[in-house]
C-alpha positions in Angstrom: 24.0 28.1 -22.3 27.8 28.2 -22.7 27.4 28.2 -26.5 24.9 31.0 -26.4 27.3 33.0 -24.3 30.1 32.4 -26.7 27.9 33.5 -29.7 27.0 36.6 -27.7 30.7 37.4 -27.1 31.5 36.8 -30.7 28.8 39.1 -31.9 29.8 41.8 -29.4 33.5 41.6 -30.5 32.8 41.9 -34.2 30.3 44.7 -33.6 32.9 46.7 -31.7 35.5 45.9 -34.4 33.2 47.2 -37.2 32.4 50.3 -35.3 36.1 50.9 -34.7 36.8 50.4 -38.4 34.0 52.8 -39.4 35.4 55.3 -37.1 38.9 55.0 -38.6 37.4 55.2 -42.1 35.5 58.3 -41.2 38.6 59.9 -39.7 40.6 59.0 -42.9 37.9 60.6 -45.1 38.0 63.7 -43.0 41.7 63.9 -43.5 41.3 63.5 -47.3 38.5 66.1 -47.5 40.5 68.7 -45.6 43.9 67.9 -47.1 43.8 71.1 -49.2 43.2 73.3 -46.1 45.9 75.0 -44.2 48.4 73.1 -42.1 46.8 74.1 -38.8 43.3 73.0 -40.0 44.7 69.6 -41.1 46.2 69.0 -37.6 42.9 70.0 -35.9 40.9 67.6 -38.1 43.3 64.8 -37.5 43.2 65.2 -33.7 39.3 65.4 -33.8 39.0 62.2 -35.8 41.3 60.3 -33.5 39.5 61.5 -30.5 36.2 60.5 -31.9 37.4 57.0 -32.6 38.8 56.6 -29.1 35.6 57.9 -27.6 33.5 55.3 -29.4 35.8 52.5 -28.4 35.8 53.6 -24.8 32.0 53.8 -24.7 31.6 50.2 -25.9 34.3 49.0 -23.4 32.3 50.7 -20.5 29.1 49.0 -21.6 30.8 45.7 -21.5 32.2 46.2 -18.0 28.8 47.2 -16.6 27.2 44.2 -18.2 29.8 41.9 -16.8 29.4 43.3 -13.2 25.6 42.8 -13.4 26.1 39.2 -14.4 28.5 38.6 -11.5 26.1 40.2 -8.9 23.2 38.0 -10.1 25.2 34.8 -10.0 26.4 35.4 -6.5 22.9 36.3 -5.2 23.7 40.0 -4.8 21.4 41.2 -7.6 17.9 42.7 -7.0 15.2 40.1 -6.5 17.5 37.2 -6.0 18.2 37.4 -2.2 15.7 35.7 0.0 14.4 37.7 2.9 14.3 34.9 5.4 16.5 34.2 8.5 20.0 33.4 7.5 19.9 35.1 4.0 22.5 37.6 2.8 20.4 40.6 3.9 19.5 39.2 7.3 21.8 38.5 10.3 22.2 34.8 11.0 22.6 35.3 14.8 25.5 34.5 17.1 24.6 30.9 17.8 22.9 27.7 16.5 24.4 28.0 13.0 27.2 25.8 11.4 30.4 26.2 13.3 28.7 28.1 16.2 27.8 27.1 19.7 24.3 25.9 20.5 21.8 28.6 21.6 20.8 28.8 25.2 17.3 27.8 26.3 14.5 30.4 26.1 14.4 30.5 29.9 17.8 29.5 31.1 16.9 30.2 34.7 15.0 26.9 35.2 16.8 24.4 37.5 15.8 20.9 38.3 14.9 19.1 41.5 15.3 15.4 42.0 11.8 15.1 43.6 9.0 17.1 45.0 10.0 16.5 48.6 10.8 19.6 50.7 14.3 18.3 51.3 15.1 17.8 47.6 13.6 21.2 46.7 15.7 22.9 49.5 18.9 21.3 48.1 18.0 22.4 44.5 17.3 26.0 45.7 20.5 26.2 47.7 22.5 25.1 44.7 20.8 27.5 42.2 22.6 30.5 40.7 19.8 32.8 41.9 20.3 31.8 45.6 24.1 32.1 45.4 24.2 35.4 43.5 22.1 37.2 46.1 23.6 35.6 49.2 26.4 38.2 49.7 24.0 41.1 49.3 21.3 39.9 51.7 23.4 38.0 54.2 21.4 34.8 54.4 23.3 31.6 55.3 20.6 28.9 55.5 17.1 27.9 54.3 14.0 26.9 56.3 11.9 24.1 55.0 10.3 25.1 51.7 6.5 25.0 51.5 4.5 24.1 48.4 1.7 26.6 47.6 -0.9 25.5 45.0 -2.5 27.6 42.3 -6.2 27.5 43.1 -8.9 28.0 40.5 -6.4 29.7 38.2 -7.0 29.7 34.4 -5.4 33.0 33.4 -2.9 32.0 30.8 -0.3 33.7 33.0 2.4 31.2 34.2 2.7 33.0 37.6 -0.9 32.5 38.5 -1.4 29.1 36.8 1.6 27.4 38.3 2.3 26.1 41.8 5.0 27.8 43.8 7.7 26.8 46.3 8.2 29.5 49.0 10.9 29.4 51.7 12.3 31.8 54.3 16.0 32.3 54.7 18.0 33.0 57.9 21.2 35.0 58.6 24.1 34.0 60.8 22.2 35.2 63.9 19.3 32.9 63.1 16.9 35.7 62.2 14.8 35.5 59.0 16.1 38.1 56.6 14.2 37.2 53.4 11.6 35.1 51.6 12.1 33.4 48.3 9.3 32.5 45.8 10.0 30.1 43.0 7.5 29.1 40.2 7.2 25.3 40.1 6.8 23.3 36.9 5.6 20.0 38.4 5.4 18.2 35.0 9.2 18.6 34.5 10.2 18.8 38.1 11.9 22.2 37.8 11.8 25.6 39.5 12.3 29.2 38.3 13.1 32.2 40.5 10.1 34.6 40.8 10.8 37.0 43.7 12.7 37.7 46.9 11.2 39.7 49.7 13.4 41.4 52.3 12.5 40.9 56.0 13.9 43.5 58.3 14.9 42.8 62.0 11.9 44.9 63.1 9.4 42.7 61.2 7.6 40.1 63.4 8.3 37.6 60.6 12.0 37.8 61.4 11.2 35.4 64.3 9.1 33.0 62.2 9.6 30.5 59.5 7.2 30.4 56.5 4.3 29.8 56.4 3.4 32.2 59.2 0.1 30.5 60.0 0.8 26.8 60.7 -1.4 24.0 59.7 -2.3 23.2 63.3 -3.4 26.8 63.8 -5.7 26.6 60.7 -7.3 23.4 61.9 -7.9 24.9 65.3 -9.7 27.9 63.7 -11.9 25.5 61.7 -12.8 23.6 64.8 -13.5 26.8 66.8 -15.6 28.6 64.3 -17.3 25.7 62.4 -17.1 22.9 64.9 -15.6 20.8 62.2 -12.5 18.7 61.8 -10.5 17.7 58.7 -12.2 15.2 56.4 -10.6 11.8 56.5 -8.2 11.0 53.7 -7.5 14.7 52.9 -4.7 17.0 53.9 -4.8 20.8 54.4 -3.0 22.6 51.5 -1.6 26.1 51.1 -3.2 27.9 48.1 -3.2 31.3 46.3 -5.4 32.7 43.6 -5.7 35.6 41.0 -7.1 38.5 42.9 -10.2 40.3 41.6 -9.1 43.6 39.9 -11.8 45.5 41.9 -9.6 44.9 45.0 -6.6 47.1 44.2 -6.1 47.8 47.9 -7.1 44.8 49.9 -8.1 46.8 53.0 -9.8 49.7 51.1 -13.2 50.9 52.6 -15.0 49.8 49.5 -13.5 46.3 49.2 -12.3 45.0 52.5 -10.3 41.8 52.5 -7.8 40.8 55.1 -7.6 37.0 54.5 -4.7 37.0 52.1 -4.4 34.4 49.4 -3.6 36.9 46.6 0.1 35.8 46.5 2.1 32.6 47.0 4.0 34.6 49.7 0.7 35.3 51.5 -1.3 32.1 51.1 -4.4 30.7 52.7 -5.0 27.2 54.1 -7.5 25.2 52.1 -9.2 22.5 54.2 -11.9 20.1 53.4 -14.1 19.9 56.5 -15.5 16.8 58.0 -18.9 17.9 56.5 -17.4 17.6 53.0 -17.3 21.4 52.3 -14.3 23.5 51.4 -13.0 26.1 53.9 -10.2 28.7 53.7 -8.3 30.1 56.6 -6.0 33.1 56.0 -4.1 35.8 57.8 -7.3 37.1 59.5 -7.6 33.7 61.2 -11.2 33.2 60.2 -12.8 30.6 58.0 -14.2 31.6 54.6 -16.1 29.7 51.9 -15.3 29.7 48.2 -17.9 32.3 47.4 -16.3 34.7 49.9 -12.9 34.7 48.2 -12.1 37.7 46.0 -11.0 35.6 43.1 -11.0 37.2 39.6 -14.2 36.0 37.8 -13.3 37.3 34.3 -10.4 34.9 33.6 -9.5 34.0 30.0 
């Protein structure tokens, strides 16, 4: 390839030299032809001949410069059709992280934080040490946590992490001992980690300001089951807090067309799920009544 380039350079040089010589010869002939003319005509012819020769040489020099610049662009990857369009190519930003000499990129969801175990005490410690808890503390004035409660996702197959994941929910207290807010965290049980979901403000006038979450205790739910169904809790089972994806036809849970006051549509408004001593499932919610599975307004058109 180097020899071919030398041959090409040699041919180009001699071609330019020949053209230059022809231009000089033509100018010389023009001088001879017009030597008999007047002095002013001879001077004009001379100037024209020299100008023509210079113009030809300059033209070939310009062509050589353009050809050289094209070769340079192609070799460096700057020419058309030589630059890949993928990530990290010359015509695409490489990004501020993860490349050679740069810091590692942060996780896609950097707000996950770990818990040492699934015990309420370990979860409370993890929440109290999280950046979400600390960053909102000055704004909402809470100083302590109640005991976190695990709320299970019931019959959820939506493909939406909020509905398909379990949650830890916990109320927080201010310096006066009043509940001033309610935290909701998505729980990834497989990796023992939590992610902030929402925070609800509790005002001093709210009845919940005097109560820790959950607002219906396990003992209350068992008492309702005993009173309405004359049943106890099946041996070997434990009551659980659950929530579910609400049926879209219940946009307003207390609307005249679709009445529902049992809750369960949010981790912050859960129902108790109890297996009765007869082996059947029962659900007790904010209306303090027992419901069967078929009575729950669970979304039926889940993906």
